[in-house]
C-alpha positions, 0 to 999 in steps of 0.5 A: 437558122432555117428560111422557108422558100417555097417548098425548099429550105435554105440553111443560112449560117449565123455568119458568112457570105450567104447571110450577108448577101440576103441582108443586102438584098432584103433591105435598102431601097430594094424592099418590096413595094407591097411590103412597104405599102403595107407597113405605112398603112400599119403605122397609121393604124396602130399610132393612135393606140401606141400613143394612148398606151405609152403616153396616157394609160400606162404612165398613169398606172405606172406612176412614171409621170409622177416620178418625173420619168416620163417618156421623152424619146422614141426610136422607130425601127423601119421608119419609112417616110415618118408617116404619122409619127413625125407629127405625133412626136413633134414635141418629143425626141424622135429618131427614125431608122431605116435601111433605105437610103432613099427613105432617110434622105427624103425625111432629111429634106422634108421633115425639119423638126430640130428634135428629130433625126433620121439615120440609115443604119442596119439596126438589127446587126449594128444597133443604134449606139444609143437608147430611147425610152420607147423603141417602136416598129410597125409592120417591119419585123414581118420582113425581117431576115432574123426575127429574134435578132430584130427583137433583141436589137430593139431590147438593147436600144430601149431604156424602157419599153418596146412596142411592135406590130406584125401586119401579116396576121395572128399565129398562135399555134406556131412554135417557130417563126415561118419565113418565106422568101419572095424572089419577085419582090426580093423580100421575106414575108414572115409568119411570127410565132407569139410563143417564140417572141414571148420566149425571146423576150422572157430570156432577155429579162423583159417583164409586163410582156403583152402579146395579143391579136388586134382586129383589123376590120379587114376580111383578108387578114382579120387579126394582126399581132401586137407586142409590148414589153418592158425591158430590163433595167440597164447598168448606167454605163449602158444607157444614154438618152437619145437626146444626149446622143444627138446633142 
């Protein structure tokens, strides 16, 4: 794997101390403040669309509600402070996952919905040990140390759909993800390749893959990247609702 840092290239092995060191640096409470603020803004911006797609339009088209298989649970990779989502999913099972212990502790002390749970976990490497109908992430993958592993972890954690947004822009000409490490904020800022994302999803057996730009209404970043895909059906022994796992 190659990580671009300024004009140099750092080669990081799939395993080893350098990768673990970078992982520790990037996540937890040391995430760049600017990146966190951008991510929270993205959550609010895309929440309305996500709700409409998963709980209205797509359910009508797929017939899931008629079949009694409505979406009842959502796992949020990089939940931050749960902005927007905690209220939007007040009557559904929601699990917020974040690498910042400070964020998770805040949510645990300030959000008391019994249907919701918050956990501090490295979901990219360690997974979450359960599945949800939808696994979502808003503006977090742009700062991940391994974009492909991030997507694969979302697929493993989902029993239905994955949905994520990339706040840094729309880069249709990129064949590979472009990683940039910022020492000042101790964070990666990644340009995501739609081609590479599609390849990862299709190799994993995902269907109904929809990757497209979404207008932001801003002059600095005119478009963001939005990704939706249906994950392949998992064997019964590999699935389990987030509700059952929590209970």
